[in-house]
C-alpha positions as CSV (number, residue, x, y, z in Angstrom):
1,M,-19.7,-78.0,-13.4
2,S,-17.6,-76.9,-16.3
3,C,-20.2,-74.1,-16.9
4,L,-19.9,-73.1,-13.2
5,A,-16.2,-73.1,-13.5
6,C,-16.4,-70.8,-16.6
7,F,-18.7,-68.4,-14.7
8,A,-16.3,-68.4,-11.7
9,S,-13.4,-67.7,-14.1
10,C,-15.3,-64.7,-15.5
11,C,-16.0,-63.4,-12.0
12,A,-12.3,-64.0,-11.0
13,T,-11.2,-62.0,-14.0
14,M,-13.4,-59.1,-13.0
15,T,-12.0,-59.3,-9.5
16,C,-8.4,-59.4,-10.8
17,G,-9.2,-56.2,-12.7
18,L,-10.4,-54.6,-9.5
19,C,-7.1,-55.6,-7.7
20,T,-5.1,-54.2,-10.6
21,S,-7.1,-50.9,-10.5
22,V,-6.5,-50.7,-6.7
23,A,-2.8,-51.2,-7.1
24,S,-2.4,-48.6,-9.9
25,G,-4.9,-46.1,-8.4
26,V,-8.5,-45.9,-9.5
27,S,-9.3,-42.8,-11.6
28,K,-12.6,-41.0,-11.6
29,K,-13.5,-42.7,-14.9
30,S,-12.8,-46.2,-13.6
31,A,-14.4,-45.8,-10.1
32,R,-17.7,-47.2,-11.3
33,L,-16.0,-50.2,-12.8
34,A,-14.1,-50.8,-9.5
35,Y,-17.3,-50.8,-7.6
36,C,-18.7,-53.4,-10.0
37,G,-15.6,-55.4,-9.4
38,L,-16.1,-55.3,-5.7
39,F,-19.7,-56.4,-6.2
40,G,-18.5,-59.2,-8.3
41,L,-16.1,-60.2,-5.5
42,S,-19.0,-60.4,-3.1
43,L,-20.8,-62.8,-5.5
44,I,-17.8,-65.0,-5.7
45,V,-17.5,-65.1,-1.9
46,S,-21.2,-65.8,-1.5
47,W,-21.1,-68.7,-4.0
48,I,-17.9,-70.2,-2.4
49,L,-19.3,-70.1,1.1
50,R,-22.7,-71.4,-0.2
51,E,-21.0,-74.4,-1.7
52,F,-18.3,-75.1,0.9
53,G,-18.9,-73.0,4.0
54,A,-21.7,-75.0,5.7
55,P,-19.4,-77.3,7.7
56,I,-17.6,-74.2,9.1
57,L,-20.8,-72.5,10.1
58,E,-22.0,-75.7,11.8
59,K,-19.1,-75.4,14.3
60,L,-20.0,-71.8,15.3
61,P,-22.1,-72.1,18.5
62,W,-23.8,-68.7,18.1
63,I,-25.0,-69.8,14.6
64,N,-25.7,-73.5,15.2
65,T,-28.0,-73.0,18.2
66,T,-30.0,-76.2,17.5
67,E,-29.4,-79.6,16.0
68,T,-32.4,-79.4,13.7
69,H,-30.8,-77.1,11.1
70,S,-30.3,-78.6,7.6
71,K,-27.4,-78.1,5.3
72,E,-29.5,-75.8,3.1
73,W,-30.2,-73.6,6.2
74,F,-26.4,-73.1,6.8
75,Q,-25.9,-72.3,3.1
76,M,-28.6,-69.7,3.3
77,Q,-27.0,-68.2,6.4
78,A,-23.6,-67.9,4.6
79,V,-25.2,-66.1,1.6
80,L,-27.3,-63.7,3.7
81,R,-24.4,-62.8,6.0
82,V,-22.1,-61.9,3.1
83,S,-25.0,-60.0,1.5
84,L,-25.7,-58.1,4.7
85,G,-22.0,-56.9,4.9
86,N,-22.1,-55.9,1.2
87,F,-25.4,-54.1,1.7
88,L,-24.1,-52.1,4.7
89,F,-21.0,-51.1,2.7
90,F,-23.0,-49.6,-0.1
91,A,-25.8,-48.3,2.1
92,I,-23.3,-46.4,4.2
93,F,-21.7,-44.8,1.1
94,A,-25.2,-43.9,-0.2
95,L,-25.9,-42.0,3.0
96,I,-22.6,-40.3,3.1
97,M,-23.0,-39.1,-0.5
98,I,-26.4,-37.5,-0.1
99,G,-26.3,-34.0,-1.5
100,V,-23.1,-34.2,-3.4
101,K,-23.8,-32.1,-6.6
102,Y,-20.4,-30.6,-7.4
103,Q,-17.0,-32.0,-7.8
104,N,-15.4,-29.5,-5.4
105,D,-17.5,-31.1,-2.6
106,R,-15.0,-32.5,0.0
107,R,-16.9,-35.9,-0.2
108,D,-16.3,-36.3,-3.9
109,P,-12.8,-37.8,-3.4
110,W,-14.3,-40.3,-0.9
111,H,-16.3,-41.8,-3.8
112,H,-13.4,-42.1,-6.2
113,G,-10.4,-42.8,-4.0
114,G,-9.2,-44.6,-0.9
115,W,-9.6,-48.1,-2.3
116,Y,-7.2,-49.8,0.1
117,L,-9.3,-48.4,3.0
118,K,-12.5,-49.3,1.3
119,M,-11.4,-52.9,0.8
120,V,-10.5,-53.2,4.5
121,I,-13.9,-51.7,5.5
122,W,-15.8,-54.1,3.2
123,L,-13.9,-57.1,4.5
124,L,-14.5,-56.1,8.1
125,L,-18.2,-55.6,7.5
126,V,-18.5,-59.0,5.9
127,V,-16.5,-60.8,8.6
128,L,-18.5,-59.0,11.3
129,M,-21.8,-60.3,10.0
130,F,-20.7,-63.8,10.8
131,F,-20.7,-62.8,14.5
132,M,-24.3,-61.4,14.3
133,P,-27.1,-63.4,16.1
134,N,-29.4,-65.4,13.9
135,I,-32.4,-63.1,14.5
136,I,-30.7,-60.2,12.8
137,I,-30.0,-62.3,9.7
138,T,-33.6,-63.6,9.7
139,I,-34.9,-60.0,9.8
140,Y,-32.5,-59.0,7.0
141,G,-33.6,-62.0,4.9
142,T,-37.2,-60.8,5.2
143,I,-36.4,-57.2,4.3
144,S,-34.3,-58.4,1.4
145,K,-37.3,-59.8,-0.3
146,F,-38.7,-56.3,-0.6
147,G,-35.3,-54.8,-1.5
148,A,-34.9,-57.4,-4.3
149,G,-38.3,-56.4,-5.6
150,L,-37.2,-52.7,-5.5
151,F,-34.1,-53.6,-7.5
152,L,-36.3,-55.3,-10.1
153,M,-38.4,-52.1,-10.3
154,V,-35.3,-50.0,-10.8
155,Q,-34.5,-52.1,-13.8
156,V,-38.0,-51.6,-15.1
157,I,-37.7,-47.8,-14.7
158,I,-34.4,-47.9,-16.5
159,L,-35.8,-50.0,-19.3
160,L,-38.8,-47.6,-19.7
161,D,-36.4,-44.6,-19.9
162,F,-34.2,-46.5,-22.4
163,T,-37.0,-47.4,-24.7
164,H,-38.4,-43.9,-24.8
165,T,-34.9,-42.4,-25.4
166,W,-34.2,-44.9,-28.1
167,N,-37.5,-44.1,-29.9
168,D,-37.1,-40.3,-29.6
169,A,-33.5,-40.6,-31.0
170,W,-34.6,-42.3,-34.1
171,V,-37.7,-40.2,-34.6
172,E,-35.7,-37.0,-34.4
173,K,-33.6,-38.1,-37.4
174,D,-36.8,-37.6,-39.4
175,E,-35.7,-39.9,-42.2
176,Q,-37.7,-42.7,-43.9
177,K,-35.0,-45.3,-43.3
178,W,-35.2,-44.7,-39.5
179,Y,-39.0,-45.0,-39.5
180,V,-38.6,-48.3,-41.4
181,A,-36.1,-49.4,-38.8
182,L,-38.5,-48.5,-36.0
183,L,-41.2,-50.5,-37.6
184,A,-38.9,-53.5,-38.3
185,V,-37.6,-53.6,-34.7
186,S,-41.2,-53.3,-33.3
187,V,-42.5,-56.2,-35.5
188,V,-39.5,-58.4,-34.5
189,C,-40.0,-57.7,-30.8
190,Y,-43.7,-58.4,-31.0
191,L,-43.2,-61.6,-32.9
192,G,-40.6,-62.6,-30.3
193,A,-43.0,-61.8,-27.4
194,F,-45.8,-64.0,-28.9
195,A,-43.3,-66.7,-29.9
196,V,-42.0,-66.9,-26.3
197,S,-45.6,-67.0,-25.0
198,G,-46.4,-69.9,-27.4
199,V,-43.4,-71.9,-26.3
200,L,-44.3,-71.3,-22.6
201,F,-47.8,-72.7,-23.3
202,I,-46.0,-76.0,-24.3
203,W,-43.6,-76.0,-21.4
204,F,-45.8,-75.0,-18.6
205,N,-49.2,-76.4,-19.6
206,P,-48.5,-80.2,-19.9
207,S,-51.4,-82.2,-21.4
208,G,-53.4,-84.1,-18.8
209,H,-53.0,-81.6,-16.1
210,D,-55.1,-78.7,-14.8
211,C,-52.7,-75.8,-15.1
212,G,-55.1,-72.9,-14.8
213,L,-52.7,-70.6,-12.9
214,N,-50.0,-70.9,-15.6
215,I,-52.6,-70.4,-18.3
216,F,-53.8,-67.3,-16.6
217,F,-50.3,-65.9,-16.3
218,L,-49.6,-66.5,-20.0
219,I,-52.9,-65.2,-21.3
220,M,-52.4,-62.0,-19.2
221,T,-49.0,-61.6,-20.8
222,M,-50.5,-61.8,-24.3
223,I,-53.4,-59.5,-23.4
224,L,-51.0,-56.9,-22.0
225,A,-49.0,-56.9,-25.2
226,L,-52.1,-56.1,-27.2
227,V,-53.2,-53.4,-24.7
228,F,-49.8,-51.7,-25.0
229,A,-50.1,-51.5,-28.8
230,I,-53.7,-50.2,-28.6
231,I,-53.0,-47.5,-26.1
232,A,-49.7,-46.5,-27.8
233,L,-51.3,-46.1,-31.2
234,H,-54.5,-44.3,-30.0
235,P,-54.8,-40.9,-31.6
236,A,-55.1,-39.2,-28.2
237,V,-51.8,-40.7,-27.0
238,N,-49.9,-40.5,-30.3
239,G,-47.3,-42.9,-29.0
240,S,-44.9,-45.2,-30.8
241,L,-45.0,-49.0,-31.3
242,L,-41.3,-49.5,-30.4
243,P,-41.5,-49.0,-26.6
244,A,-44.7,-51.1,-26.6
245,S,-43.0,-53.9,-28.4
246,V,-39.9,-53.9,-26.2
247,I,-41.9,-53.8,-23.0
248,S,-44.1,-56.7,-24.4
249,L,-40.9,-58.8,-25.0
250,Y,-39.6,-57.9,-21.6
251,C,-42.9,-59.0,-19.9
252,A,-42.8,-62.3,-21.8
253,Y,-39.2,-62.9,-20.5
254,V,-40.2,-62.0,-16.9
255,C,-43.2,-64.4,-17.2
256,Y,-40.8,-67.1,-18.3
257,T,-38.5,-66.5,-15.3
258,G,-41.5,-66.6,-13.0
259,L,-42.8,-69.9,-14.4
260,S,-39.4,-71.5,-14.5
261,S,-39.1,-70.7,-10.7
262,E,-42.0,-73.0,-9.9
263,P,-41.1,-75.9,-7.6
264,R,-39.7,-78.9,-9.5
265,D,-42.3,-81.2,-8.1
266,Y,-45.2,-79.0,-9.5
267,V,-46.9,-81.0,-12.2
268,C,-47.4,-77.9,-14.4
269,N,-43.7,-77.2,-14.5
270,G,-42.7,-78.9,-17.7
271,L,-39.0,-78.3,-17.0
272,H,-39.0,-80.5,-13.8
273,K,-37.6,-83.5,-15.8
274,R,-34.4,-81.5,-16.5
275,T,-33.9,-80.2,-12.9
276,K,-30.1,-80.2,-12.8
277,A,-29.6,-78.7,-16.2
278,V,-32.2,-76.0,-15.6
279,S,-30.7,-75.3,-12.1
280,T,-27.2,-74.8,-13.6
281,S,-28.3,-72.7,-16.5
282,T,-30.5,-70.6,-14.1
283,L,-27.5,-70.0,-11.8
284,I,-25.2,-68.9,-14.6
285,L,-27.8,-66.8,-16.5
286,G,-29.2,-65.4,-13.3
287,M,-25.8,-64.3,-11.9
288,L,-24.5,-63.0,-15.2
289,T,-27.8,-61.1,-15.7
290,T,-27.4,-59.7,-12.2
291,V,-23.8,-58.5,-12.8
292,L,-24.7,-56.9,-16.1
293,S,-28.0,-55.4,-14.9
294,V,-26.2,-53.9,-11.9
295,L,-23.5,-52.4,-14.1
296,Y,-26.0,-51.0,-16.5
297,S,-28.5,-49.8,-13.9
298,A,-25.9,-48.1,-11.8
299,V,-24.3,-46.3,-14.7
300,R,-27.6,-45.5,-16.5
301,A,-29.6,-44.6,-13.4
302,G,-26.8,-42.6,-11.9
303,S,-26.5,-40.4,-15.0
304,S,-30.1,-40.5,-16.1
305,T,-32.3,-37.4,-15.9
306,T,-34.9,-39.6,-14.4
307,F,-33.0,-39.5,-11.1
308,L,-30.8,-36.5,-11.4
309,S,-31.5,-33.1,-12.9
310,P,-29.0,-32.4,-15.8
311,P,-26.3,-29.8,-15.2
312,S,-27.9,-27.6,-17.9
313,S,-31.3,-27.4,-16.2
314,P,-32.4,-24.1,-14.7
315,R,-32.4,-25.6,-11.2
316,A,-28.8,-26.8,-11.6
317,S,-27.8,-23.4,-13.0
318,D,-29.5,-21.5,-10.2
319,S,-27.8,-23.5,-7.5
320,K,-24.4,-23.2,-9.1
321,K,-24.3,-19.4,-9.3
322,P,-24.3,-18.7,-5.6
323,L,-21.5,-21.2,-5.1
324,L,-19.4,-19.6,-7.7
325,D,-20.0,-16.1,-6.3
326,E,-19.0,-17.4,-2.8
327,Q,-15.8,-19.0,-4.2
328,L,-14.9,-15.7,-6.0
329,E,-15.4,-13.8,-2.8
330,E,-13.0,-16.1,-1.0
331,G,-10.5,-15.9,-3.8
332,N,-10.9,-19.6,-4.8
333,G,-12.6,-19.0,-8.1
334,T,-10.1,-21.1,-10.1
335,K,-11.1,-23.5,-12.9
336,E,-10.3,-26.4,-10.7
337,T,-12.7,-25.3,-7.9
338,E,-15.5,-23.8,-9.9
339,G,-18.0,-26.3,-8.7
340,T,-18.3,-28.4,-11.8
341,P,-21.5,-30.5,-11.5
342,V,-21.1,-34.3,-10.9
343,T,-22.0,-36.4,-13.9
344,Y,-24.2,-38.8,-12.0
345,S,-25.9,-39.3,-8.6
346,Y,-23.4,-40.9,-6.2
347,T,-26.2,-41.7,-3.7
348,F,-28.4,-43.5,-6.2
349,F,-25.4,-45.3,-7.7
350,H,-24.6,-46.8,-4.3
351,L,-28.2,-47.5,-3.6
352,V,-28.5,-49.6,-6.7
353,F,-25.6,-51.8,-5.5
354,A,-27.2,-52.0,-2.0
355,L,-30.5,-53.3,-3.5
356,A,-28.6,-55.6,-5.9
357,S,-26.9,-57.1,-2.9
358,M,-30.3,-58.1,-1.6
359,Y,-31.4,-59.4,-5.0
360,S,-28.3,-61.6,-5.4
361,A,-28.9,-63.0,-1.9
362,M,-32.4,-63.9,-2.8
363,L,-31.2,-65.5,-6.0
364,L,-28.6,-67.7,-4.3
365,S,-30.8,-68.6,-1.3
366,G,-33.9,-69.4,-3.2
367,W,-35.6,-66.4,-1.7
368,T,-34.7,-67.7,1.8
369,N,-36.4,-71.1,1.2
370,A,-34.2,-73.5,3.2
371,Y,-36.4,-76.5,2.3
372,E,-35.6,-76.6,-1.4
373,S,-32.6,-78.7,-2.6
374,S,-29.3,-76.9,-2.4
375,D,-28.8,-77.8,-6.1
376,L,-31.6,-75.5,-7.0
377,I,-31.3,-71.7,-7.5
378,D,-34.1,-69.2,-7.4
379,V,-36.8,-71.8,-7.0
380,G,-40.1,-71.5,-5.0
381,W,-43.5,-69.8,-5.0
382,T,-42.1,-66.6,-3.5
383,S,-39.8,-66.2,-6.5
384,V,-42.7,-66.9,-8.9
385,W,-45.0,-64.2,-7.4
386,V,-42.2,-61.7,-7.2
387,R,-41.5,-62.2,-10.9
388,I,-45.2,-62.1,-11.9
389,C,-45.8,-59.0,-9.8
390,T,-42.8,-57.4,-11.4
391,E,-44.3,-58.1,-14.8
392,W,-47.6,-56.5,-13.9
393,A,-45.9,-53.5,-12.3
394,T,-43.9,-53.1,-15.5
395,A,-47.1,-53.0,-17.4
396,G,-48.7,-50.5,-15.0
397,L,-45.7,-48.2,-15.2
398,Y,-45.6,-48.3,-19.0
399,V,-49.3,-47.6,-19.3
400,W,-48.9,-44.7,-16.9
401,T,-46.1,-43.1,-19.0
402,L,-48.6,-43.1,-21.9
403,I,-51.7,-41.8,-20.1
404,A,-50.1,-39.5,-17.5
405,P,-49.6,-36.6,-20.1
406,L,-53.3,-36.8,-20.8
407,I,-54.3,-36.7,-17.1
408,F,-51.8,-34.0,-16.2
409,P,-51.3,-31.9,-19.4
410,G,-49.5,-29.1,-17.5
411,R,-46.6,-31.3,-16.4
412,E,-43.6,-32.7,-18.3
413,F,-43.0,-36.5,-18.3
């Protein structure tokens, strides 16, 4: 519980930072941090209602429509309803911000300002969800499984973009020490990937039990790591070992998260004897990872050329010129209204948070499995297969980035 209290304290600190920002006025540079604070607030509310809100929900007749509901079911309802309100908040802003490319767009201030109104809207949406019929929440819970998977895929795309950018940055220096550094990091990552796989063989393949499924997952992870290296170093591809090693290490980590999500009564889950400790650590690590990944994904994806053409691109320049000419004709061609391009995609920024709301709901509700113990977080076969499929999708996307230039030589990747 002390660990949980520490986590809650960290989240509370983030929330206090948000309140301070609201009181003093959020600038354009701190708007993204304020949204992260609001998302952190939603996690705190979800966790509090999950732990203490079940007795309250039991007294609401439009929620408690039968006497057969368990405590875990009411906890899941609390998490999903807060998540739905949070999802609608960010989804609405994602729709409103479609097509905002320049800072002189009248919608630009809506993204950066009006925080008192935004807090009121967010609160009203969350409260309103507790008056929704159960069928709507059930449908949202089903859709959230796919939304959570999309959020994991966004992380994969960001990771791929990051590894290639990292590799290109060091190669462009064209100095021996940077090539040595690339090789060193690659070797360390590959050693880490195979070391993790070796430990997982011990944890999730207990002696005396037939654990063919777990062995298959682990062998596939090791084979994929070798395939990455072979393809990347092939003369026709002329790739680098750094991205291959980083993706291999990430796949090993995702495999671990998948195997650790296996039911605690599954004989091949070697962690079942430490259920409480694993559950607590999974909660803390999972929620902290969610907050950090959302922050990084939103900032990185919003400003990445993967999702938004850079202002210096020909398309951006061509679209900017008519706007400037029109402004000059109207006599508004001042420096303040010259249509400066936005630095990141507002729509994708909010979309990342909307998908993250679904992912955090799945994490706290055990992927809507109301039959698992309420002390367990992110446990169940649904979670296992989502993680494993994410690992395989990561492998597929990475291999595609290597072979796509060979298949389509006339396109830029």
